[in-house]
Structure formats: C-alpha cells, structure tokens
C-alpha positions as CSV (number, residue, x, y, z in Angstrom):
1,X,4.2,11.9,-14.4
2,X,0.5,12.4,-14.7
3,X,-0.1,10.5,-11.4
4,X,2.4,12.8,-9.7
5,X,0.7,15.9,-11.2
6,X,-2.7,14.7,-9.9
7,X,-1.3,14.1,-6.3
8,X,0.4,17.5,-6.2
9,X,-2.7,19.2,-7.6
10,X,-4.8,17.6,-4.9
11,X,-2.5,18.8,-2.2
12,X,-2.4,22.3,-3.7
13,X,-6.2,22.3,-3.8
14,X,-6.3,21.6,-0.1
15,X,-4.1,24.6,0.7
16,X,-6.1,26.8,-1.6
17,X,-9.4,25.8,0.2
18,X,-7.7,26.3,3.5
19,X,-6.4,29.8,2.5
20,X,-9.8,30.8,1.2
21,X,-11.5,29.8,4.4
22,X,-8.8,31.6,6.4
23,X,-9.7,34.9,4.6
24,X,-13.3,34.5,5.9
25,X,-12.6,33.1,9.4
26,X,-9.0,33.5,10.5
27,X,-9.8,32.9,14.1
28,X,-10.7,29.3,13.9
29,X,-7.2,28.0,13.6
30,X,-8.0,24.5,14.6
31,X,-10.6,24.1,11.9
32,X,-8.1,25.3,9.3
33,X,-5.6,22.6,10.4
34,X,-8.3,19.9,10.4
35,X,-9.2,20.7,6.8
36,X,-5.7,19.5,5.8
37,X,-5.8,16.7,8.4
38,X,-9.0,15.2,7.0
39,X,-8.2,16.0,3.4
40,X,-4.9,14.1,3.3
41,X,-6.6,10.8,4.1
42,X,-8.0,10.2,0.5
43,X,-4.5,10.5,-0.9
44,X,-3.9,6.8,-0.1
45,X,-6.7,5.4,-2.3
46,X,-6.0,8.0,-4.9
47,X,-2.4,7.0,-5.1
48,X,-3.4,3.3,-5.3
49,X,-5.9,3.9,-8.1
50,X,-3.2,5.8,-10.0
51,X,-0.9,2.7,-9.5
52,X,1.9,4.6,-7.8
53,X,4.6,2.2,-6.7
54,X,5.9,1.7,-3.2
55,X,9.2,3.4,-3.8
56,X,7.6,6.6,-5.2
57,X,5.1,6.6,-2.4
58,X,7.9,6.3,0.2
59,X,9.9,9.1,-1.5
60,X,6.9,11.3,-1.5
61,X,5.9,10.6,2.1
62,X,9.5,11.0,3.2
63,X,9.9,14.3,1.3
64,X,6.7,15.7,2.9
65,X,7.9,14.6,6.3
66,X,11.2,16.5,5.8
67,X,9.3,19.6,4.6
68,X,7.1,19.5,7.7
69,X,10.1,19.2,9.9
70,X,11.7,22.2,8.2
71,X,8.4,24.0,8.6
72,X,8.6,23.8,12.3
73,X,11.9,25.6,12.1
74,X,11.4,28.1,9.3
75,X,7.6,28.5,9.2
76,X,7.4,28.0,5.4
77,X,3.7,27.2,5.7
78,X,2.6,28.8,9.0
79,X,-1.0,27.8,8.4
80,X,-0.2,24.1,9.0
81,X,0.8,24.6,12.7
82,X,-0.9,27.9,13.4
83,X,-2.6,26.7,16.6
84,X,-2.6,27.9,20.2
85,X,-0.7,24.8,21.5
86,X,2.6,23.1,21.0
87,X,2.2,20.1,18.7
88,X,4.2,18.0,16.4
89,X,1.1,16.2,15.2
90,X,1.6,17.0,11.5
91,X,5.1,15.5,11.5
92,X,3.9,12.4,13.4
93,X,1.1,12.2,10.8
94,X,3.5,12.1,7.9
95,X,6.0,9.8,9.6
96,X,3.3,7.3,10.4
97,X,2.2,7.3,6.8
98,X,5.8,6.7,5.7
99,X,6.0,3.7,8.1
100,X,2.7,2.3,7.0
101,X,3.6,2.6,3.3
102,X,6.8,0.6,4.0
103,X,4.9,-2.1,5.9
104,X,1.7,-2.5,3.9
105,X,1.7,-0.6,0.5
106,X,1.9,-3.8,-1.6
107,X,1.6,-6.4,1.1
108,X,-1.7,-5.4,2.7
109,X,-3.2,-2.0,1.5
110,X,-6.4,-2.7,3.3
111,X,-4.6,-2.4,6.6
112,X,-2.9,0.7,5.5
113,X,-6.1,2.4,4.5
114,X,-7.9,1.2,7.7
115,X,-5.3,2.7,10.0
116,X,-4.9,5.9,8.1
117,X,-8.6,6.6,7.6
118,X,-9.2,6.1,11.3
119,X,-6.6,8.8,11.9
120,X,-7.6,11.2,9.2
121,X,-11.4,10.9,9.5
122,X,-11.9,9.6,13.1
123,X,-9.5,11.9,14.8
124,X,-10.2,14.7,12.5
125,X,-14.0,14.8,12.9
126,X,-13.7,14.0,16.6
127,X,-11.7,17.2,17.1
128,X,-14.1,19.3,15.1
129,X,-17.4,18.0,16.4
130,X,-16.1,17.6,20.0
131,X,-15.2,21.3,20.1
132,X,-18.5,22.3,18.5
133,X,-20.9,20.5,20.8
134,X,-20.6,21.0,24.5
135,X,-20.5,17.9,26.6
136,X,-18.8,16.5,29.7
137,X,-15.1,16.7,29.3
138,X,-11.8,15.8,31.0
139,X,-8.1,16.6,30.8
140,X,-5.4,14.0,30.0
141,X,-1.8,15.3,29.8
142,X,-3.1,18.9,29.4
143,X,-5.3,17.9,26.5
144,X,-9.1,18.3,26.8
145,X,-11.2,15.4,25.7
146,X,-15.0,15.1,25.7
147,X,-17.8,12.6,25.6
148,X,-19.0,13.8,22.2
149,X,-15.5,13.8,20.6
150,X,-14.7,10.4,22.0
151,X,-18.0,9.0,20.8
152,X,-17.4,10.4,17.3
153,X,-13.9,8.9,17.3
154,X,-15.3,5.4,18.1
155,X,-18.2,5.6,15.7
156,X,-16.2,6.8,12.7
157,X,-13.3,4.4,13.5
158,X,-15.8,1.5,13.5
159,X,-17.4,2.7,10.3
160,X,-14.1,2.9,8.6
161,X,-13.1,-0.6,9.6
162,X,-16.4,-2.1,8.5
163,X,-16.3,-0.3,5.1
164,X,-12.7,-1.3,4.5
165,X,-13.7,-4.9,5.4
166,X,-16.7,-5.0,3.2
167,X,-14.8,-3.5,0.2
168,X,-12.1,-6.2,0.6
169,X,-14.6,-9.1,1.2
170,X,-13.3,-9.6,4.7
171,X,-15.3,-11.5,7.3
172,X,-17.0,-9.3,10.0
173,X,-16.2,-10.2,13.6
174,X,-15.8,-8.8,17.1
175,X,-12.3,-7.6,16.4
176,X,-13.7,-4.7,14.4
177,X,-15.1,-3.3,17.7
178,X,-11.9,-4.1,19.5
179,X,-9.7,-2.2,17.1
180,X,-12.1,0.8,17.1
181,X,-12.1,0.8,20.9
182,X,-8.2,0.6,20.9
183,X,-8.0,3.5,18.5
184,X,-10.4,5.6,20.6
185,X,-8.4,4.9,23.8
186,X,-5.1,5.7,22.1
187,X,-6.6,9.0,20.8
188,X,-7.0,10.1,24.3
189,X,-3.2,10.4,24.6
190,X,-2.6,13.4,22.3
191,X,0.0,15.4,24.0
192,X,2.3,17.0,21.4
193,X,0.2,15.3,18.7
194,X,1.6,11.8,19.5
195,X,-1.8,10.3,18.7
196,X,-1.2,11.0,15.1
197,X,1.5,8.4,15.3
198,X,0.3,5.8,17.7
199,X,-3.4,5.6,16.4
200,X,-2.7,4.8,12.7
201,X,0.2,2.5,13.5
202,X,-1.6,0.5,16.1
203,X,-4.9,0.4,14.1
204,X,-3.2,-0.8,10.9
205,X,-1.1,-3.5,12.8
206,X,-4.2,-4.8,14.6
207,X,-6.3,-4.8,11.4
208,X,-3.5,-6.8,9.7
209,X,-3.1,-9.3,12.6
210,X,-6.8,-9.7,13.5
211,X,-8.7,-9.1,10.3
212,X,-6.7,-9.7,7.1
213,X,-4.5,-12.6,8.3
C-alpha cells in the first residue's frame, strides 16, 4: 500500500510540475509533454526498489495504458497530447512498458531498465535539445530530425547502456555501441510516435541477447 502511494504520488508530482510550467509558458507544448516523457523513466527503478511484484506492475502499466487510450477519445488530461501533430506516442510508450515488464521484470530487470531509459532519457532529451539548437536537419515520414538531436540520442543511449552495465557488473564490449546505434536509427522513424514502441522494445531485447546472456 505504501509502495502504491509513493508511485501515485510521484506521477501526481509530475503533473503538478507540468501544470505549473504551463501557467508560465503555455506555448511550449512539446516541452510540457517531454517533462512527463522523461519523468516517467525513473518509475522503473523506484518500483524495483519498493519491491513491487510483476503482477502489480503489469496491472499498473495496463491500467495507465487504458487511461491513455481513453484520453485520446475523451481528452481527460489534454496536457498529455496537447501538441501540434498527430501522435499516439504516449500510448505506445505505456504499451512498450507493459510488454517489457512481462518479458523482463523478474527475469532480467537490467534489460528492462536499459531499453526504457534509452526511450525516456535518450529520446526525451534528443527532442528537447534538437529543437533548441539549430543544426542541419532532414525529414523522414513527415518528422523533422536533426544532427544535434540524433547525436544527443546516440550519446545518451550509449551512456545509459554503459551505466546499466556497470551497475550490474556486466562486461563492456562493442555491442554497447551497436545497441546505441540501433536505437538511434530506430528513433528516426517516429511517425505517429511509433518510436516510443520500437526503440525500447528493440533496445531491451538486444541488451538481453547481446549483453546479459
């Protein structure tokens, strides 16, 4: 019960921070969304520290996914998808978490954290920094990508992988670079927010197959 209260309190805190920021700068809709995107990442290690079991984690992730799906229809929390483009990224984000919990919660939490941190921090900061610093850019499936954003994605992805590896006493090898590169390539394909699904799933699976096994 205490663990559930802490998790819910953390999520509420994210929305409070986002709402406060919106009152001062309501025009930067993408930044508001990224606060939640990045902020959700730490929920995984928090839940593991609180010793939340797999079934509870699955129910929670499934419930959030359902709420997000309903939000697309009824706009219960408009701040989540209040952006100037059509995207199902938040739903894909939650569904990928549900799948990764099912695959790795007890079996290989390091792979779960690696894939999900790449998505939350790598993709999150790539979007923020890439839009803040002007650099050469290109369009893939109507989505603008840039050299700065892509470089940030690769560097943070590699940093996440190395940190997870070190914390779990895993041997460092060339596969860390390969997984970071794969995540960076997949992040280029972000039409409708599909990168929020393919990046964490592929990154976690590759980390499991190439690093932890």
